[in-house]
Backbone bond lengths (Angstrom), bond angles and torsions (degrees), N, CA, C in turn:
res aa  C-N    CA-C-N  psi(-1)  N-CA   C-N-CA  omega(-1)  CA-C   N-CA-C  phi
1 M - - - 1.401 - - 1.518 112.71 -
2 E 1.351 115.10 -37.28 1.398 119.68 -173.48 1.546 108.38 -70.94
3 K 1.431 118.24 -37.06 1.319 121.96 179.85 1.543 115.20 -65.27
4 L 1.399 115.49 -32.69 1.406 124.01 176.81 1.464 108.00 -66.85
5 L 1.372 117.12 -39.64 1.546 118.61 -178.86 1.530 109.40 -64.16
6 Y 1.371 113.91 -40.98 1.456 119.33 179.92 1.603 110.41 -63.05
7 K 1.291 113.16 -42.95 1.451 118.77 -177.57 1.601 107.69 -64.86
8 I 1.319 120.58 -47.42 1.460 126.07 -178.54 1.545 103.45 -58.43
9 S 1.358 118.21 -52.56 1.444 119.49 -173.63 1.565 112.23 -64.60
10 A 1.370 118.29 -33.40 1.381 120.22 176.75 1.489 112.13 -71.96
11 D 1.304 121.11 -35.72 1.448 128.85 175.70 1.558 108.25 -61.58
12 I 1.369 116.47 -44.71 1.488 119.95 -175.43 1.563 107.90 -66.10
13 I 1.360 115.25 -42.27 1.499 119.63 176.43 1.529 110.18 -59.94
14 W 1.359 115.35 -44.20 1.480 117.37 176.78 1.500 114.63 -54.50
15 L 1.383 111.98 -44.18 1.509 117.64 176.69 1.394 113.10 -59.50
16 L 1.355 118.99 -45.42 1.417 125.77 176.74 1.502 110.93 -57.77
17 H 1.359 114.91 -46.27 1.467 121.75 -177.76 1.575 106.07 -65.38
18 F 1.323 119.14 -43.92 1.521 122.00 -179.66 1.505 109.38 -60.29
19 A 1.370 116.15 -42.19 1.478 117.68 -179.16 1.629 108.75 -66.71
20 A 1.368 114.10 -39.92 1.477 111.81 -179.93 1.540 113.12 -68.53
21 V 1.349 117.10 -28.20 1.465 119.85 171.21 1.556 112.51 -62.20
22 C 1.401 109.89 -47.99 1.550 112.52 -178.49 1.517 110.09 -66.70
23 I 1.297 121.43 -35.82 1.443 123.05 178.31 1.552 107.70 -65.55
24 A 1.333 124.02 -45.61 1.383 128.65 176.46 1.547 111.79 -54.33
25 L 1.327 113.64 -46.81 1.446 119.45 179.27 1.578 117.00 -73.17
26 F 1.319 112.58 -44.84 1.497 116.73 -176.07 1.430 118.52 -118.51
27 G 1.377 118.66 2.36 1.477 121.19 178.06 1.506 115.67 -51.56
28 W 1.288 123.16 -29.98 1.405 130.47 -175.20 1.599 107.52 -67.88
29 L 1.434 115.52 -15.93 1.519 117.31 179.69 1.468 109.88 -81.12
30 I 1.352 120.19 -13.28 1.512 118.83 -175.99 1.524 101.86 -123.05
31 P 1.371 116.41 105.67 1.448 121.83 -179.19 1.577 110.09 -59.23
32 S 1.254 115.48 -36.08 1.542 117.06 -176.74 1.581 112.54 -67.36
33 L 1.261 116.68 -15.20 1.499 119.16 176.14 1.551 112.70 -98.41
34 W 1.346 117.69 14.12 1.442 123.22 -172.28 1.568 111.56 -53.20
35 F 1.365 119.18 -46.71 1.453 119.44 -179.21 1.515 111.58 -72.33
36 V 1.311 122.18 -28.96 1.440 122.39 176.53 1.628 103.79 -71.45
37 Y 1.238 114.74 -48.75 1.558 117.01 178.51 1.448 110.98 -51.47
38 I 1.363 118.77 -56.25 1.369 121.77 179.64 1.526 115.95 -55.02
39 S 1.355 113.44 -44.64 1.400 119.19 174.67 1.551 116.61 -58.92
40 V 1.261 114.68 -39.76 1.548 121.32 176.04 1.484 107.59 -66.66
41 L 1.271 121.40 -44.46 1.529 119.62 178.56 1.586 110.23 -66.91
42 I 1.235 120.77 -42.42 1.483 119.98 -178.73 1.521 106.05 -67.05
43 G 1.330 120.34 -44.52 1.484 122.21 -178.92 1.534 110.22 -59.70
44 T 1.321 118.21 -43.14 1.495 124.35 179.87 1.500 110.28 -64.38
45 L 1.349 114.47 -44.99 1.454 118.17 -179.86 1.549 113.06 -63.32
46 I 1.269 113.68 -46.55 1.469 117.93 -179.50 1.483 111.46 -66.86
47 S 1.201 119.21 -42.47 1.516 122.67 175.43 1.530 116.20 -59.81
48 T 1.370 109.35 -39.79 1.506 116.75 -178.88 1.572 106.38 -70.58
49 L 1.353 118.51 -50.95 1.395 123.99 -174.67 1.635 109.52 -67.23
50 A 1.265 115.32 -45.02 1.480 115.08 -173.84 1.540 116.35 -77.21
51 L 1.397 111.81 -37.47 1.410 119.59 -169.99 1.577 114.44 -109.14
52 G 1.318 111.74 -23.26 1.507 119.03 -176.23 1.489 113.86 82.00
53 Y 1.314 117.31 1.94 1.501 121.91 177.93 1.527 110.34 -152.48
54 C 1.325 117.68 172.41 1.387 123.68 177.85 1.563 108.44 -87.44
55 V 1.231 119.94 132.61 1.486 122.96 176.37 1.489 110.34 -61.48
56 L 1.346 122.88 -33.03 1.441 121.64 -173.46 1.532 104.23 -79.00
57 S 1.262 121.24 -34.90 1.479 121.91 174.81 1.552 110.13 -60.43
58 K 1.285 120.02 -48.65 1.487 119.75 179.24 1.475 111.46 -62.97
59 W 1.230 118.69 -39.33 1.498 121.45 -176.55 1.511 107.23 -66.61
60 E 1.418 116.66 -49.78 1.461 121.58 176.90 1.550 111.50 -51.69
61 F 1.278 120.18 -50.38 1.371 125.55 -165.25 1.577 108.06 -83.91
62 D 1.329 119.75 -24.32 1.393 118.94 165.17 1.490 114.38 -56.31
63 L 1.322 112.58 -44.34 1.437 122.09 178.95 1.571 111.82 -64.54
64 R 1.327 107.36 -49.26 1.553 112.93 -179.82 1.576 111.30 -59.08
65 K 1.321 116.86 -40.45 1.422 117.88 177.88 1.567 118.29 -63.59
66 K 1.387 112.28 -26.41 1.429 115.99 171.11 1.501 115.97 -66.39
67 I 1.360 112.90 -24.15 1.533 121.53 171.72 1.449 112.60 -77.91
68 E 1.401 110.71 -53.55 1.533 117.72 -177.82 1.472 106.32 -127.03
69 P 1.292 118.68 96.08 1.500 124.14 179.48 1.455 116.61 -55.59
70 T 1.323 117.40 -26.61 1.519 122.74 -176.17 1.498 110.35 -84.65
71 L 1.234 122.32 2.23 1.444 125.44 -178.96 1.502 111.79 -65.42
72 A 1.352 113.98 118.55 1.456 123.88 178.03 1.489 110.73 -82.28
73 Y 1.218 120.05 113.41 1.448 126.66 -179.15 1.545 114.84 -149.31
74 D 1.310 116.75 137.06 1.465 117.55 -176.74 1.446 110.98 -125.98
75 F 1.333 122.03 32.12 1.468 132.85 171.33 1.572 112.86 64.47
76 V 1.313 113.44 30.48 1.584 116.53 169.98 1.466 104.60 -118.19
77 Y 1.372 113.06 102.80 1.525 128.58 178.08 1.513 109.76 -50.53
78 S 1.301 115.23 -54.59 1.542 122.28 -174.54 1.539 110.02 -67.31
79 S 1.208 118.49 -42.88 1.458 121.45 179.29 1.535 109.93 -64.83
80 Y 1.242 115.51 -47.10 1.538 118.56 -178.74 1.550 111.27 -61.42
81 Y 1.350 111.93 -51.67 1.490 112.47 -177.23 1.462 116.70 -74.74
82 T 1.421 118.38 -26.82 1.415 121.43 177.36 1.536 106.19 -65.17
83 Y 1.305 120.58 -44.29 1.425 123.04 176.16 1.493 113.65 -63.36
84 R 1.299 119.90 -43.73 1.373 119.87 177.49 1.494 116.20 -59.89
85 L 1.465 114.11 -32.75 1.454 115.44 -176.24 1.536 114.24 -90.13
86 T 1.412 115.64 -27.32 1.422 117.19 -174.04 1.511 110.48 -124.90
87 R 1.257 121.69 -8.16 1.515 123.46 -174.33 1.484 115.11 66.03
88 G 1.406 112.88 10.38 1.389 120.65 175.53 1.482 110.99 -99.22
89 Y 1.370 118.40 142.36 1.518 122.40 -173.10 1.566 107.76 -107.79
90 L 1.338 112.56 127.29 1.375 120.32 166.29 1.505 113.44 -105.61
91 S 1.270 121.94 127.88 1.414 120.92 -175.05 1.486 115.13 -63.28
92 N 1.296 117.73 148.79 1.492 119.92 -176.28 1.543 108.28 -68.55
93 S 1.295 119.09 -37.91 1.485 120.49 -175.84 1.573 107.10 -66.29
94 F 1.312 118.39 -39.38 1.442 120.03 -179.67 1.540 107.65 -67.06
95 L 1.284 120.81 -42.17 1.510 123.39 176.46 1.446 114.52 -59.36
96 A 1.427 115.83 -46.04 1.405 119.52 175.62 1.464 114.66 -61.82
97 R 1.267 118.25 -48.23 1.493 122.66 174.86 1.491 113.09 -55.81
98 A 1.296 114.46 -51.74 1.524 120.25 178.58 1.532 112.73 -57.58
99 G 1.357 113.51 -40.92 1.474 117.10 -179.79 1.516 111.11 -66.30
100 V 1.341 118.99 -43.71 1.453 121.98 -178.27 1.559 111.13 -67.09
101 I 1.292 116.05 -41.71 1.432 123.07 177.01 1.518 111.15 -61.21
102 F 1.429 115.50 -50.56 1.413 120.67 177.59 1.555 113.16 -57.27
103 C 1.320 113.32 -49.88 1.566 118.11 -179.13 1.571 109.87 -58.73
104 A 1.393 113.83 -49.86 1.416 119.36 -172.65 1.562 108.73 -62.87
105 A 1.328 114.66 -48.55 1.444 118.11 177.02 1.529 116.77 -60.90
106 S 1.266 113.25 -43.55 1.581 118.74 172.98 1.469 112.99 -55.68
107 L 1.337 116.04 -42.17 1.438 118.28 -176.00 1.465 109.51 -73.02
108 A 1.366 119.56 -41.37 1.454 124.22 178.17 1.517 114.74 -57.93
109 I 1.354 109.53 -44.64 1.484 115.59 -178.81 1.572 108.83 -71.96
110 N 1.177 120.49 -37.28 1.445 123.69 178.64 1.561 112.52 -64.67
111 F 1.310 113.99 -45.29 1.532 119.52 -175.68 1.564 105.33 -76.16
112 Y 1.319 119.57 -34.41 1.455 118.77 177.10 1.474 114.42 -65.08
113 F 1.363 120.65 -39.73 1.460 124.96 -178.40 1.497 112.83 -91.00
114 R 1.249 116.24 -1.90 1.538 116.56 -175.53 1.507 110.39 -89.84
């Protein structure tokens, strides 16, 4: 029963994380979500710069490791799930740099034109 609760919790966190990724990528298309969009970008940027990983990723995989202790994971959501879906590997440093550049550029563009 405990493992089922860990799995459900990890899956819910995954859904929240997926929603945050979608908002970060496409939130600019929905003007009524502007504050949510900006908040997600700022949160992502701060988390990446201050911690070097996403808090949601760490939280999700801490739960998943309670179910499967041998799970190899290094706190990069995109890298882990890209590999699981395509068997292609994107380096963690590339993803971190791309995320910081994307968030910073998106924030700059949004604040410039707002």
